[in-house]
TORKOL-4160 file (C-alpha; in steps of 0.2 Angstrom, whole numbers, padded with zeros to 4 digits, m for minus):
236
<pt num="1" X="0142" Y="m0278" Z="m0452"/>
<pt num="2" X="0136" Y="m0292" Z="m0442"/>
<pt num="3" X="0145" Y="m0284" Z="m0427"/>
<pt num="4" X="0137" Y="m0268" Z="m0429"/>
<pt num="5" X="0120" Y="m0275" Z="m0430"/>
<pt num="6" X="0123" Y="m0285" Z="m0414"/>
<pt num="7" X="0127" Y="m0269" Z="m0405"/>
<pt num="8" X="0111" Y="m0260" Z="m0411"/>
<pt num="9" X="0101" Y="m0275" Z="m0405"/>
<pt num="10" X="0109" Y="m0278" Z="m0388"/>
<pt num="11" X="0113" Y="m0260" Z="m0383"/>
<pt num="12" X="0105" Y="m0246" Z="m0392"/>
<pt num="13" X="0088" Y="m0253" Z="m0395"/>
<pt num="14" X="0085" Y="m0256" Z="m0376"/>
<pt num="15" X="0091" Y="m0239" Z="m0372"/>
<pt num="16" X="0078" Y="m0231" Z="m0383"/>
<pt num="17" X="0064" Y="m0241" Z="m0376"/>
<pt num="18" X="0069" Y="m0236" Z="m0358"/>
<pt num="19" X="0070" Y="m0218" Z="m0363"/>
<pt num="20" X="0052" Y="m0219" Z="m0371"/>
<pt num="21" X="0046" Y="m0227" Z="m0356"/>
<pt num="22" X="0051" Y="m0214" Z="m0345"/>
<pt num="23" X="0043" Y="m0201" Z="m0355"/>
<pt num="24" X="0026" Y="m0211" Z="m0356"/>
<pt num="25" X="0026" Y="m0212" Z="m0337"/>
<pt num="26" X="0029" Y="m0194" Z="m0336"/>
<pt num="27" X="0014" Y="m0189" Z="m0347"/>
<pt num="28" X="0002" Y="m0202" Z="m0339"/>
<pt num="29" X="0000" Y="m0214" Z="m0354"/>
<pt num="30" X="0007" Y="m0229" Z="m0344"/>
<pt num="31" X="0005" Y="m0236" Z="m0327"/>
<pt num="32" X="0012" Y="m0249" Z="m0316"/>
<pt num="33" X="0001" Y="m0263" Z="m0308"/>
<pt num="34" X="m0017" Y="m0267" Z="m0311"/>
<pt num="35" X="m0029" Y="m0254" Z="m0318"/>
<pt num="36" X="m0041" Y="m0247" Z="m0305"/>
<pt num="37" X="m0060" Y="m0243" Z="m0310"/>
<pt num="38" X="m0065" Y="m0226" Z="m0310"/>
<pt num="39" X="m0077" Y="m0221" Z="m0296"/>
<pt num="40" X="m0087" Y="m0205" Z="m0292"/>
<pt num="41" X="m0077" Y="m0191" Z="m0288"/>
<pt num="42" X="m0077" Y="m0186" Z="m0270"/>
<pt num="43" X="m0081" Y="m0168" Z="m0266"/>
<pt num="44" X="m0067" Y="m0159" Z="m0258"/>
<pt num="45" X="m0069" Y="m0155" Z="m0240"/>
<pt num="46" X="m0078" Y="m0139" Z="m0236"/>
<pt num="47" X="m0067" Y="m0125" Z="m0233"/>
<pt num="48" X="m0069" Y="m0117" Z="m0216"/>
<pt num="49" X="m0071" Y="m0099" Z="m0219"/>
<pt num="50" X="m0079" Y="m0088" Z="m0205"/>
<pt num="51" X="m0096" Y="m0082" Z="m0210"/>
<pt num="52" X="m0096" Y="m0092" Z="m0226"/>
<pt num="53" X="m0111" Y="m0104" Z="m0231"/>
<pt num="54" X="m0100" Y="m0120" Z="m0227"/>
<pt num="55" X="m0092" Y="m0113" Z="m0211"/>
<pt num="56" X="m0092" Y="m0125" Z="m0196"/>
<pt num="57" X="m0104" Y="m0116" Z="m0184"/>
<pt num="58" X="m0096" Y="m0109" Z="m0168"/>
<pt num="59" X="m0101" Y="m0116" Z="m0152"/>
<pt num="60" X="m0114" Y="m0103" Z="m0144"/>
<pt num="61" X="m0117" Y="m0103" Z="m0125"/>
<pt num="62" X="m0136" Y="m0102" Z="m0120"/>
<pt num="63" X="m0141" Y="m0084" Z="m0116"/>
<pt num="64" X="m0139" Y="m0079" Z="m0097"/>
<pt num="65" X="m0156" Y="m0081" Z="m0088"/>
<pt num="66" X="m0165" Y="m0066" Z="m0085"/>
<pt num="67" X="m0167" Y="m0063" Z="m0066"/>
<pt num="68" X="m0184" Y="m0062" Z="m0060"/>
<pt num="69" X="m0191" Y="m0045" Z="m0056"/>
<pt num="70" X="m0190" Y="m0041" Z="m0038"/>
<pt num="71" X="m0205" Y="m0046" Z="m0027"/>
<pt num="72" X="m0214" Y="m0030" Z="m0023"/>
<pt num="73" X="m0217" Y="m0026" Z="m0005"/>
<pt num="74" X="m0234" Y="m0028" Z="0000"/>
<pt num="75" X="m0245" Y="m0013" Z="m0002"/>
<pt num="76" X="m0251" Y="m0006" Z="0015"/>
<pt num="77" X="m0270" Y="m0004" Z="0015"/>
<pt num="78" X="m0273" Y="0015" Z="0016"/>
<pt num="79" X="m0289" Y="0012" Z="0027"/>
<pt num="80" X="m0281" Y="m0001" Z="0039"/>
<pt num="81" X="m0283" Y="0003" Z="0057"/>
<pt num="82" X="m0282" Y="m0007" Z="0073"/>
<pt num="83" X="m0298" Y="m0013" Z="0079"/>
<pt num="84" X="m0294" Y="m0024" Z="0095"/>
<pt num="85" X="m0280" Y="m0027" Z="0107"/>
<pt num="86" X="m0278" Y="m0043" Z="0118"/>
<pt num="87" X="m0265" Y="m0047" Z="0131"/>
<pt num="88" X="m0271" Y="m0065" Z="0136"/>
<pt num="89" X="m0258" Y="m0065" Z="0150"/>
<pt num="90" X="m0266" Y="m0050" Z="0159"/>
<pt num="91" X="m0283" Y="m0053" Z="0154"/>
<pt num="92" X="m0284" Y="m0038" Z="0143"/>
<pt num="93" X="m0296" Y="m0038" Z="0128"/>
<pt num="94" X="m0303" Y="m0021" Z="0122"/>
<pt num="95" X="m0310" Y="m0014" Z="0106"/>
<pt num="96" X="m0300" Y="0000" Z="0098"/>
<pt num="97" X="m0307" Y="0016" Z="0092"/>
<pt num="98" X="m0300" Y="0033" Z="0086"/>
<pt num="99" X="m0299" Y="0045" Z="0099"/>
<pt num="100" X="m0313" Y="0058" Z="0101"/>
<pt num="101" X="m0308" Y="0075" Z="0092"/>
<pt num="102" X="m0305" Y="0091" Z="0100"/>
<pt num="103" X="m0311" Y="0100" Z="0111"/>
<pt num="104" X="m0319" Y="0085" Z="0120"/>
<pt num="105" X="m0304" Y="0074" Z="0117"/>
<pt num="106" X="m0302" Y="0067" Z="0134"/>
<pt num="107" X="m0299" Y="0048" Z="0132"/>
<pt num="108" X="m0315" Y="0037" Z="0132"/>
<pt num="109" X="m0318" Y="0023" Z="0144"/>
<pt num="110" X="m0321" Y="0004" Z="0140"/>
<pt num="111" X="m0310" Y="0005" Z="0124"/>
<pt num="112" X="m0293" Y="0008" Z="0119"/>
<pt num="113" X="m0288" Y="0021" Z="0107"/>
<pt num="114" X="m0275" Y="0023" Z="0094"/>
<pt num="115" X="m0264" Y="0039" Z="0090"/>
<pt num="116" X="m0264" Y="0044" Z="0071"/>
<pt num="117" X="m0249" Y="0050" Z="0061"/>
<pt num="118" X="m0235" Y="0051" Z="0063"/>
<pt num="119" X="m0238" Y="0036" Z="0072"/>
<pt num="120" X="m0242" Y="0020" Z="0062"/>
<pt num="121" X="m0254" Y="0006" Z="0060"/>
<pt num="122" X="m0250" Y="m0013" Z="0061"/>
<pt num="123" X="m0240" Y="m0019" Z="0046"/>
<pt num="124" X="m0231" Y="m0002" Z="0044"/>
<pt num="125" X="m0213" Y="0001" Z="0049"/>
<pt num="126" X="m0214" Y="0010" Z="0065"/>
<pt num="127" X="m0224" Y="0011" Z="0081"/>
<pt num="128" X="m0243" Y="0008" Z="0083"/>
<pt num="129" X="m0247" Y="0018" Z="0098"/>
<pt num="130" X="m0262" Y="0012" Z="0109"/>
<pt num="131" X="m0268" Y="0019" Z="0125"/>
<pt num="132" X="m0282" Y="0017" Z="0138"/>
<pt num="133" X="m0286" Y="0022" Z="0156"/>
<pt num="134" X="m0279" Y="0012" Z="0170"/>
<pt num="135" X="m0296" Y="0006" Z="0176"/>
<pt num="136" X="m0305" Y="m0010" Z="0178"/>
<pt num="137" X="m0308" Y="m0019" Z="0162"/>
<pt num="138" X="m0296" Y="m0008" Z="0153"/>
<pt num="139" X="m0276" Y="m0006" Z="0155"/>
<pt num="140" X="m0276" Y="m0006" Z="0175"/>
<pt num="141" X="m0267" Y="m0024" Z="0173"/>
<pt num="142" X="m0253" Y="m0015" Z="0165"/>
<pt num="143" X="m0251" Y="m0002" Z="0178"/>
<pt num="144" X="m0252" Y="m0015" Z="0192"/>
<pt num="145" X="m0239" Y="m0027" Z="0184"/>
<pt num="146" X="m0227" Y="m0012" Z="0181"/>
<pt num="147" X="m0227" Y="m0009" Z="0200"/>
<pt num="148" X="m0218" Y="m0026" Z="0203"/>
<pt num="149" X="m0199" Y="m0025" Z="0198"/>
<pt num="150" X="m0203" Y="m0012" Z="0185"/>
<pt num="151" X="m0215" Y="m0024" Z="0175"/>
<pt num="152" X="m0202" Y="m0038" Z="0172"/>
<pt num="153" X="m0216" Y="m0050" Z="0173"/>
<pt num="154" X="m0223" Y="m0043" Z="0157"/>
<pt num="155" X="m0207" Y="m0046" Z="0147"/>
<pt num="156" X="m0211" Y="m0060" Z="0134"/>
<pt num="157" X="m0230" Y="m0058" Z="0135"/>
<pt num="158" X="m0239" Y="m0058" Z="0118"/>
<pt num="159" X="m0249" Y="m0043" Z="0113"/>
<pt num="160" X="m0262" Y="m0047" Z="0099"/>
<pt num="161" X="m0268" Y="m0033" Z="0088"/>
<pt num="162" X="m0282" Y="m0036" Z="0075"/>
<pt num="163" X="m0286" Y="m0024" Z="0061"/>
<pt num="164" X="m0300" Y="m0018" Z="0051"/>
<pt num="165" X="m0295" Y="m0029" Z="0035"/>
<pt num="166" X="m0296" Y="m0045" Z="0046"/>
<pt num="167" X="m0278" Y="m0047" Z="0050"/>
<pt num="168" X="m0270" Y="m0052" Z="0066"/>
<pt num="169" X="m0253" Y="m0045" Z="0071"/>
<pt num="170" X="m0243" Y="m0053" Z="0086"/>
<pt num="171" X="m0230" Y="m0044" Z="0096"/>
<pt num="172" X="m0219" Y="m0049" Z="0110"/>
<pt num="173" X="m0216" Y="m0038" Z="0125"/>
<pt num="174" X="m0198" Y="m0032" Z="0126"/>
<pt num="175" X="m0197" Y="m0017" Z="0137"/>
<pt num="176" X="m0207" Y="m0008" Z="0151"/>
<pt num="177" X="m0205" Y="0010" Z="0155"/>
<pt num="178" X="m0212" Y="0020" Z="0169"/>
<pt num="179" X="m0214" Y="0039" Z="0172"/>
<pt num="180" X="m0213" Y="0043" Z="0153"/>
<pt num="181" X="m0217" Y="0061" Z="0148"/>
<pt num="182" X="m0215" Y="0060" Z="0129"/>
<pt num="183" X="m0218" Y="0050" Z="0113"/>
<pt num="184" X="m0202" Y="0053" Z="0105"/>
<pt num="185" X="m0195" Y="0036" Z="0104"/>
<pt num="186" X="m0212" Y="0029" Z="0097"/>
<pt num="187" X="m0213" Y="0043" Z="0084"/>
<pt num="188" X="m0195" Y="0039" Z="0078"/>
<pt num="189" X="m0196" Y="0020" Z="0078"/>
<pt num="190" X="m0191" Y="0012" Z="0062"/>
<pt num="191" X="m0196" Y="m0006" Z="0065"/>
<pt num="192" X="m0213" Y="m0013" Z="0067"/>
<pt num="193" X="m0219" Y="m0012" Z="0085"/>
<pt num="194" X="m0234" Y="m0009" Z="0096"/>
<pt num="195" X="m0233" Y="0002" Z="0111"/>
<pt num="196" X="m0247" Y="0001" Z="0125"/>
<pt num="197" X="m0248" Y="0017" Z="0137"/>
<pt num="198" X="m0259" Y="0019" Z="0153"/>
<pt num="199" X="m0259" Y="0032" Z="0166"/>
<pt num="200" X="m0250" Y="0031" Z="0183"/>
<pt num="201" X="m0262" Y="0041" Z="0194"/>
<pt num="202" X="m0277" Y="0052" Z="0195"/>
<pt num="203" X="m0282" Y="0064" Z="0181"/>
<pt num="204" X="m0268" Y="0076" Z="0178"/>
<pt num="205" X="m0254" Y="0064" Z="0184"/>
<pt num="206" X="m0240" Y="0068" Z="0171"/>
<pt num="207" X="m0230" Y="0051" Z="0170"/>
<pt num="208" X="m0236" Y="0037" Z="0159"/>
<pt num="209" X="m0231" Y="0019" Z="0159"/>
<pt num="210" X="m0227" Y="0012" Z="0142"/>
<pt num="211" X="m0226" Y="m0006" Z="0136"/>
<pt num="212" X="m0215" Y="m0009" Z="0120"/>
<pt num="213" X="m0218" Y="m0025" Z="0110"/>
<pt num="214" X="m0209" Y="m0031" Z="0094"/>
<pt num="215" X="m0217" Y="m0038" Z="0079"/>
<pt num="216" X="m0218" Y="m0057" Z="0078"/>
<pt num="217" X="m0230" Y="m0062" Z="0065"/>
<pt num="218" X="m0245" Y="m0058" Z="0054"/>
<pt num="219" X="m0259" Y="m0070" Z="0049"/>
<pt num="220" X="m0277" Y="m0069" Z="0043"/>
<pt num="221" X="m0291" Y="m0067" Z="0056"/>
<pt num="222" X="m0309" Y="m0072" Z="0058"/>
<pt num="223" X="m0319" Y="m0056" Z="0054"/>
<pt num="224" X="m0330" Y="m0059" Z="0069"/>
<pt num="225" X="m0314" Y="m0059" Z="0080"/>
<pt num="226" X="m0307" Y="m0044" Z="0071"/>
<pt num="227" X="m0322" Y="m0033" Z="0073"/>
<pt num="228" X="m0329" Y="m0032" Z="0091"/>
<pt num="229" X="m0343" Y="m0020" Z="0094"/>
<pt num="230" X="m0335" Y="m0005" Z="0103"/>
<pt num="231" X="m0346" Y="0003" Z="0117"/>
<pt num="232" X="m0336" Y="0018" Z="0122"/>
<pt num="233" X="m0341" Y="0028" Z="0137"/>
<pt num="234" X="m0337" Y="0046" Z="0141"/>
<pt num="235" X="m0328" Y="0046" Z="0157"/>
<pt num="236" X="m0321" Y="0061" Z="0167"/>
């Protein structure tokens, strides 16, 4: 009997304790080590769900810059006309007026005149066409200069044209033509130019001398300089 008791004490009882201990660990009633104080529960990390309230915001690029509107082209004043022409190198300085209407439309003296549409005014794409007699105080220096090497000395000269809205347009002489019979090239010009025409002989001489100058620049002008007082004379 004592032998049986000894077996229970030394073998069976420890085996039962071990079995119960494993069970208690499994259901959380026992733990190893020091106890840990309970702390506040941490919120679980937010789930990243596209479009949800806790979604991580997507990186958004800034909107493309809206391009500025194109700068409008300057509006050409409808009533702008040339009022004065000056070629300092030839000592030409004349008021400009509209040509007299038919039937008495022979060019006036002591002034230059401009041709109307389809010819242009300064500031427009095309040719401004100015003409005057080859007489003293008028466009005679153009005729005289054109007789020497077909006017090569005039190349590079600056032509100043003032306008009724107090602007000054500068042009550079690039070509001299003798014995011209038409205005076709002036009418069809597409770049800003000024053409100066004078006669080559007495009344009725068909050929004309043309000086062509290309646009250089535009600036504001003193109103007094832009508006000389014309004193046209009827000449025959």
